[in-house]
GUFI-609004 format. One record per residue (C-alpha): x, y, z; residue in one letter. Coordinates in steps of 0.1 Angstrom, whole numbers, padded with zeros to 4 digits, always signed. Example, Ala and Ser with C-alpha at 12.3 -4.5 7.8 and 13.67 -1.06 7.14 Angstrom:
GUFI-609004
+0123-0045+0078A
+0137-0011+0071S
END
This chain:
GUFI-609004
+0352-0102+0397X
+0361-0111+0433X
+0378-0080+0447X
+0407-0100+0463X
+0412-0119+0431X
+0411-0086+0412X
+0441-0073+0432X
+0460-0105+0427X
+0456-0100+0390X
+0462-0063+0388X
+0488-0055+0415X
+0522-0069+0408X
+0534-0067+0444X
+0504-0087+0457X
+0509-0113+0430X
+0546-0116+0436X
+0542-0120+0473X
+0515-0147+0470X
+0533-0167+0443X
+0566-0165+0461X
+0550-0177+0494X
+0533-0205+0475X
+0564-0215+0457X
+0586-0219+0488X
+0557-0235+0507X
+0549-0262+0481X
+0573-0266+0452X
+0604-0275+0471X
+0593-0311+0467X
+0584-0338+0491X
+0588-0375+0498X
+0565-0401+0515X
+0574-0424+0543X
+0558-0451+0564X
+0565-0464+0599X
+0570-0499+0587X
+0591-0510+0558X
+0568-0540+0550X
+0544-0514+0535X
+0569-0503+0509X
+0546-0514+0481X
+0519-0492+0495X
+0543-0462+0496X
+0552-0469+0460X
+0516-0469+0449X
+0509-0437+0467X
+0540-0421+0451X
+0526-0431+0417X
+0493-0415+0425X
+0511-0383+0436X
+0529-0383+0403X
+0498-0390+0382X
+0479-0362+0400X
+0508-0338+0398X
+0502-0332+0435X
+0530-0307+0441X
+0515-0284+0414X
+0480-0289+0429X
+0494-0279+0464X
+0509-0248+0448X
+0476-0238+0433X
+0459-0245+0466X
+0483-0223+0485X
+0478-0194+0460X
+0440-0197+0461X
+0436-0201+0499X
+0458-0170+0503X
+0435-0151+0479X
+0401-0164+0489X
+0407-0179+0523X
+0398-0214+0509X
+0406-0237+0480X
+0390-0269+0467X
+0396-0296+0442X
+0370-0322+0429X
+0385-0356+0433X
+0377-0376+0401X
+0380-0413+0408X
+0384-0443+0385X
+0365-0476+0387X
+0389-0489+0413X
+0380-0460+0437X
+0414-0443+0433X
+0417-0407+0420X
+0427-0401+0384X
+0425-0362+0385X
+0422-0333+0408X
+0399-0306+0392X
+0404-0271+0406X
+0371-0255+0417X
+0361-0218+0418X
+0369-0210+0454X
+0343-0182+0457X
+0316-0205+0445X
+0325-0233+0470X
+0310-0235+0505X
+0311-0263+0531X
+0277-0276+0543X
+0276-0282+0581X
+0249-0298+0603X
+0238-0285+0637X
+0268-0303+0653X
+0293-0286+0629X
+0298-0319+0611X
+0306-0317+0574X
+0278-0330+0553X
+0289-0319+0518X
+0297-0289+0498X
+0275-0262+0481X
+0289-0253+0446X
+0276-0225+0424X
+0246-0221+0447X
+0236-0258+0446X
+0235-0272+0482X
+0249-0307+0486X
+0265-0306+0451X
+0295-0326+0464X
+0297-0353+0491X
+0323-0347+0518X
+0348-0372+0503X
+0345-0358+0468X
+0364-0326+0475X
+0400-0320+0486X
+0395-0288+0507X
+0419-0263+0523X
+0414-0231+0543X
+0436-0202+0553X
+0437-0189+0589X
+0405-0207+0599X
+0395-0192+0633X
+0360-0207+0637X
+0345-0242+0631X
+0327-0230+0600X
+0355-0243+0577X
+0358-0208+0561X
+0392-0192+0561X
+0403-0156+0558X
+0419-0139+0527X
+0454-0126+0530X
+0445-0098+0505X
+0416-0084+0525X
+0438-0063+0549X
+0456-0045+0521X
+0426-0038+0498X
+0427-0001+0506X
+0464+0001+0502X
+0461-0016+0468X
+0435+0009+0458X
+0457+0039+0468X
+0487+0024+0450X
+0466+0017+0419X
+0454+0054+0419X
+0489+0066+0422X
+0503+0044+0394X
+0474+0043+0370X
+0459+0078+0375X
+0481+0103+0393X
+0515+0095+0378X
+0502+0096+0341X
+0486+0130+0349X
+0519+0142+0364X
+0538+0131+0333X
+0514+0150+0311X
+0517+0181+0333X
+0555+0180+0331X
+0555+0175+0293X
+0526+0198+0285X
+0519+0224+0313X
+0484+0236+0320X
+0473+0265+0298X
+0444+0289+0303X
+0431+0301+0270X
+0410+0332+0267X
+0394+0334+0232X
+0372+0362+0218X
+0343+0344+0202X
+0321+0374+0199X
+0301+0375+0167X
+0301+0336+0164X
+0270+0315+0169X
+0268+0297+0202X
+0275+0262+0187X
+0304+0275+0166X
+0319+0293+0196X
+0317+0261+0218X
+0333+0240+0190X
+0361+0265+0186X
+0368+0265+0223X
+0368+0227+0224X
+0392+0226+0195X
+0416+0250+0212X
+0414+0230+0245X
+0421+0197+0227X
+0452+0211+0208X
+0465+0227+0240X
+0460+0194+0259X
+0481+0176+0234X
+0510+0200+0237X
+0510+0210+0201X
+0516+0244+0186X
+0485+0263+0173X
+0478+0292+0151X
+0445+0312+0149X
+0434+0344+0133X
+0412+0353+0163X
+0420+0371+0195X
+0434+0344+0219X
+0452+0350+0251X
+0472+0321+0267X
+0483+0319+0303X
+0506+0291+0314X
+0500+0278+0349X
+0532+0266+0364X
+0525+0235+0385X
+0554+0216+0400X
+0543+0183+0415X
+0562+0170+0445X
+0574+0139+0428X
+0598+0130+0456X
+0570+0129+0482X
+0548+0108+0458X
+0576+0083+0453X
+0581+0081+0491X
+0544+0075+0495X
+0545+0048+0468X
+0574+0031+0486X
+0555+0031+0519X
+0525+0016+0503X
+0546-0012+0487X
+0563-0019+0521X
+0529-0022+0537X
+0518-0048+0512X
+0551-0067+0514X
+0549-0066+0552X
+0514-0080+0552X
+0525-0111+0533X
+0558-0113+0552X
+0577-0120+0520X
+0615-0112+0521X
+0620-0080+0501X
+0650-0092+0480X
+0628-0121+0466X
+0607-0094+0451X
+0636-0074+0436X
+0636-0048+0464X
+0669-0034+0478X
+0682-0046+0511X
+0706-0031+0536X
+0732-0059+0537X
+0737-0096+0536X
+0731-0101+0573X
+0697-0084+0571X
+0687-0105+0541X
+0697-0137+0558X
+0678-0127+0590X
+0647-0120+0569X
+0649-0153+0551X
+0655-0173+0583X
+0624-0158+0599X
+0605-0163+0567X
+0613-0200+0564X
+0607-0208+0601X
+0575-0187+0601X
+0555-0184+0569X
+0569-0214+0550X
+0569-0239+0578X
+0534-0229+0589X
+0520-0234+0554X
+0539-0267+0550X
+0526-0281+0583X
+0490-0273+0574X
+0493-0287+0539X
+0510-0319+0551X
+0483-0327+0577X
+0454-0321+0552X
+0470-0342+0525X
+0476-0371+0549X
+0441-0369+0563X
+0421-0362+0531X
+0442-0382+0506X
+0468-0406+0519X
+0445-0423+0546X
+0416-0429+0522X
+0440-0441+0495X
+0455-0466+0520X
+0420-0479+0528X
+0413-0485+0491X
+0447-0501+0483X
+0446-0523+0515X
+0409-0531+0509X
+0399-0520+0543X
+0364-0510+0555X
+0354-0474+0561X
+0357-0478+0599X
+0385-0503+0601X
+0417-0491+0618X
+0446-0483+0595X
+0476-0506+0599X
+0500-0479+0588X
+0500-0442+0581X
+0517-0428+0550X
+0534-0395+0559X
+0543-0365+0537X
+0578-0353+0543X
+0588-0319+0528X
+0623-0315+0514X
+0641-0290+0537X
+0640-0253+0528X
+0673-0237+0538X
+0674-0200+0540X
+0711-0197+0530X
+0704-0218+0498X
+0676-0195+0488X
+0697-0164+0495X
+0727-0177+0475X
+0706-0187+0446X
+0687-0154+0444X
+0719-0134+0449X
+0737-0153+0421X
+0706-0149+0398X
+0704-0112+0405X
+0741-0107+0397X
+0738-0126+0364X
+0707-0106+0354X
+0717-0071+0367X
+0694-0043+0378X
+0681-0036+0344X
+0690-0067+0324X
+0726-0055+0317X
+0742-0086+0332X
+0753-0119+0315X
+0717-0129+0310X
+0710-0097+0292X
+0673-0091+0287X
+0664-0128+0290X
+0643-0125+0322X
+0629-0160+0315X
+0663-0175+0322X
+0664-0157+0355X
+0631-0173+0365X
+0644-0207+0354X
+0674-0204+0376X
+0651-0196+0406X
+0629-0226+0397X
+0599-0205+0388X
+0576-0210+0358X
+0586-0186+0330X
+0551-0188+0316X
+0540-0165+0344X
+0560-0137+0328X
+0537-0139+0298X
+0507-0136+0321X
+0521-0105+0336X
+0528-0089+0303X
END
């Protein structure tokens, strides 16, 4: 499994940050517009294509995958009229752009087959592309070691601490003189297994037990865990209260959201807008208007995102949190799926986390 995808699946903080960023960057909805009203029929046709392809959901998936892998691609399946009928999500780690000596795109390698796709057969996105190689960078890569440390704390160290508190370490000294070697080893193994389980035991042999008092520094471990979580959240620049983390006050939350919308969300939306217009809307316009490949476009169809207002996000999240409560003791009770519906998220993701 790709290691960045692994942490997206296994670390709940990483997944929450990526999906929250993708949600606010793509699922707020968008409209299309043209510079000239005489092309209203063109706009309507493109709106129908957007609806047929479920483009907003495709952009959500693209944002999630380009954040994980640094790139995302969809095969554009076309009908007999040359217009798309489906966008098929491709395995990002198996997709690689083919470039000639002049850095011009000549196609795409997929699953090791060079030139598997022509340039216009794939809707392609990158994340933080710094070079002309059309390969982006993963947002998960900088926090891999942090995820590993957090994973060891939660999945290995804390269960061991719980066992230590519940059933302390015991050193058993048993007299096995007179027993064959195999029986002596089996007897010691049985004693160790019973002691590990924290059960009472009774034997008719000479056994001495010494309890080792080990008091783990749980407060320091919790502090370390909080620091690791903050490092991951900071790397994705996701507001803490969107992830259920406590905040100092309303002013701090609003400041975080304002920075988040103007920074992370607007940056992602600008990039997605330009790629959709260039890779989809312009080619669709040529087909609908029956224009040649090199003919100038008479009009450009633009993607216009619905505005994302920080105060609206804060008020909705604040209201949802109060209805749910810290541990499901609010009006919504234990119905966490209703909380997700209020925020506009997909409740089916709760099943995936479970």
